[in-house]
C-alpha positions as CSV (number, residue, x, y, z in Angstrom):
1,R,22.3,-7.3,12.5
2,L,19.2,-10.1,13.4
3,S,19.1,-8.6,16.7
4,A,18.2,-5.1,15.1
5,D,15.8,-6.6,12.5
6,I,14.1,-8.4,15.8
7,D,13.7,-5.5,17.8
8,V,12.2,-3.4,14.8
9,A,9.6,-6.2,14.1
10,N,8.8,-6.3,17.9
11,L,8.2,-2.6,18.1
12,Q,6.0,-2.6,14.6
13,I,4.0,-5.4,15.8
14,A,3.2,-4.0,19.0
15,M,2.4,-0.6,17.7
16,Y,0.5,-1.7,14.8
17,A,-0.3,-5.5,14.4
18,G,-1.1,-6.4,17.7
19,A,-4.2,-8.5,18.6
20,D,-6.5,-5.6,18.6
21,Q,-4.8,-4.2,15.3
22,K,-8.5,-4.1,13.4
23,D,-9.4,-1.3,16.2
24,H,-6.1,0.5,15.5
25,P,-6.2,3.7,13.8
26,H,-3.2,2.7,11.7
27,Y,-4.9,-0.3,10.5
28,H,-7.7,1.9,9.1
29,M,-5.5,4.6,7.6
30,C,-3.9,1.6,5.7
31,A,-7.4,0.7,4.3
32,E,-7.9,4.4,3.2
33,V,-4.5,4.3,1.7
34,A,-5.4,1.0,-0.2
35,R,-8.7,2.3,-1.5
36,R,-7.0,5.4,-2.7
37,V,-4.5,3.5,-4.6
38,I,-6.9,1.3,-6.3
39,E,-9.3,4.0,-7.3
40,R,-6.5,6.1,-8.7
41,T,-5.6,3.0,-11.2
42,G,-9.2,3.0,-12.5
43,K,-9.2,-0.8,-12.5
44,K,-11.4,-3.0,-10.3
45,N,-8.4,-5.5,-9.8
46,P,-5.3,-3.5,-10.3
47,V,-1.6,-5.1,-9.7
48,V,-0.2,-2.8,-6.8
49,V,3.3,-3.4,-5.3
50,E,4.1,-1.9,-2.0
51,I,7.7,-0.9,-1.2
52,G,8.3,-1.4,2.9
53,S,5.4,-3.4,3.6
54,G,6.4,-3.6,7.4
55,V,3.5,-5.1,9.4
56,G,1.8,-5.7,6.2
57,N,-1.5,-3.6,6.6
58,V,-1.3,-1.8,3.5
59,L,-0.8,-5.2,1.5
60,E,-3.4,-6.7,3.4
61,H,-6.2,-4.1,2.6
62,L,-4.7,-4.1,-1.1
63,N,-5.5,-7.7,-1.6
64,R,-8.9,-7.6,0.5
65,Q,-10.2,-4.9,-1.4
66,G,-9.8,-6.5,-4.9
67,A,-6.1,-5.7,-6.0
68,I,-3.5,-8.4,-6.9
69,G,-1.1,-6.6,-4.1
70,Y,2.6,-7.5,-3.7
71,G,4.6,-6.4,-0.8
72,V,8.3,-5.8,-0.5
73,D,10.6,-5.8,2.8
74,K,13.8,-6.8,4.1
75,N,12.4,-7.8,7.7
76,Q,11.9,-11.5,7.9
77,Y,10.3,-11.4,11.3
78,L,7.9,-8.8,10.0
79,K,6.9,-11.2,7.1
80,A,6.6,-14.1,9.5
81,D,4.1,-12.2,11.8
82,F,2.3,-11.1,8.5
83,D,2.0,-14.8,6.9
84,R,0.8,-16.0,10.6
85,R,-2.1,-13.4,10.3
86,N,-2.7,-13.9,6.5
87,P,-1.5,-17.2,5.6
88,D,-3.7,-16.9,2.4
89,L,-1.4,-13.9,1.2
90,A,2.0,-15.5,2.4
91,D,3.0,-15.6,-1.2
92,R,2.2,-12.0,-1.9
93,Y,4.8,-10.7,0.8
94,I,8.4,-10.8,-0.8
95,N,11.3,-10.9,1.7
96,I,14.3,-9.1,0.0
97,N,16.5,-6.5,1.0
98,L,16.5,-4.0,-2.0
99,D,19.8,-2.7,-0.8
100,H,21.6,-6.1,-1.8
101,D,19.0,-8.4,-3.7
102,D,18.0,-8.0,-7.4
103,I,14.5,-6.5,-8.2
104,P,11.8,-9.3,-7.7
105,N,10.5,-10.7,-10.7
106,I,6.7,-10.0,-10.5
107,N,5.2,-11.5,-13.9
108,D,1.9,-9.5,-13.6
109,E,1.8,-6.2,-15.3
110,I,2.2,-3.7,-12.5
111,D,-0.4,-0.9,-12.4
112,A,0.9,1.2,-9.4
113,F,3.5,1.5,-6.6
114,V,2.9,2.4,-3.2
115,S,5.4,3.6,-0.4
116,I,4.5,5.1,2.9
117,E,7.5,6.6,5.0
118,V,9.8,3.9,3.5
119,L,12.2,5.2,0.9
120,E,14.1,7.4,3.5
121,H,15.3,4.1,4.9
122,L,17.0,3.4,1.9
123,T,20.5,4.4,0.5
124,L,20.4,6.9,-2.3
125,E,21.9,4.5,-4.8
126,T,18.8,2.0,-3.8
127,V,16.4,4.7,-4.2
128,H,17.5,5.4,-7.7
129,K,17.3,1.6,-8.4
130,V,13.6,1.6,-6.9
131,A,12.6,4.7,-9.0
132,Q,14.0,2.9,-12.2
133,W,12.1,-0.3,-11.4
134,I,8.7,2.1,-10.9
135,G,9.6,4.1,-14.1
136,M,9.9,0.9,-16.2
137,T,6.8,-0.8,-15.1
138,A,3.9,1.3,-13.7
139,K,1.7,4.3,-14.5
140,W,1.3,5.5,-10.8
141,F,3.2,6.0,-7.6
142,Y,1.6,6.9,-4.4
143,F,4.5,8.4,-2.3
144,T,5.2,9.6,1.1
145,S,8.3,10.1,2.9
146,T,9.7,12.3,5.5
147,P,10.5,15.7,3.9
148,F,13.2,17.0,6.3
149,F,16.0,15.9,8.9
150,N,14.7,16.3,12.5
151,E,16.3,19.0,14.3
152,D,17.8,16.3,16.3
153,T,19.5,14.3,13.7
154,V,20.1,11.5,16.4
155,A,16.6,11.0,15.8
156,D,17.0,10.1,12.1
157,C,19.6,7.7,13.0
158,R,17.4,6.3,15.7
159,H,14.7,5.7,13.3
160,G,17.1,4.3,10.3
161,H,16.4,7.4,8.1
162,I,19.3,7.4,5.6
163,T,18.1,9.4,2.5
164,V,16.1,12.3,4.0
165,L,15.2,14.9,0.9
166,P,13.1,18.0,0.3
167,K,10.2,17.6,-1.9
168,Q,12.0,19.0,-5.0
169,Q,14.7,16.4,-4.9
170,W,12.4,13.4,-4.6
171,I,10.6,14.9,-7.9
172,N,13.9,15.4,-9.7
173,I,15.1,11.9,-8.8
174,F,11.8,10.2,-10.1
175,K,11.8,12.5,-13.2
176,V,14.9,10.9,-14.5
177,Y,12.9,7.5,-14.5
178,D,9.7,9.1,-16.3
179,M,7.8,9.4,-13.2
180,E,6.3,13.2,-13.2
181,Y,4.8,14.6,-10.7
182,Y,1.1,15.0,-10.9
183,S,-0.2,16.4,-7.6
184,D,0.4,16.6,-3.9
185,L,-1.4,14.1,-1.8
186,D,-3.1,14.9,1.7
187,Y,-3.4,11.6,2.8
188,P,-2.2,9.9,5.0
189,E,0.3,12.8,5.3
190,A,0.2,16.4,5.0
191,W,3.1,15.8,2.6
192,G,3.2,13.3,-0.3
193,I,3.2,13.1,-4.0
194,L,1.4,11.4,-6.6
195,F,3.5,10.4,-9.5
196,K,2.5,9.5,-13.1
197,N,4.6,7.9,-15.8
198,K,4.9,10.1,-18.7
199,K,5.4,7.0,-21.0
200,L,2.3,5.0,-19.9
């Protein structure tokens, strides 16, 4: 298990967080995602939680652009690399496994969640756990995920895709927890959803 985590960390760091990361398209894409999420809240310094921070580029940009950003990810090696690059934000990257651990206690009132190509890596049970957390705490959820299985299902296994659902099923799941479809998203993927809490 640790070996797999190391392999994932090394691959993501090599792809997205190397020495030249600030020149990498992924780094600038994450900056734009952060900008759009912050803008959607209508606040200058919103509290935003990212589910599945990976190398932490969205998390970094959320904080550099004025948000109080927190990130959640299970990979301790990715957190260690993020902490090395962003020592001032080390306490904002929460290293837990949502499949097994309790939801983190974030004392700040949460304005929005963001998750980019992550929830398909969680079990369906954990997806419901996350959806309930979002529905109980935040007004907005900026979400993209893989909308269909690859023709070669081995590719899904290779990338750790466990819960791959069509768009309407994601909408149905989040609706149970008061997060209703608000609009389609066209960035950073051609397929994504903005959810709004009907109670907030």
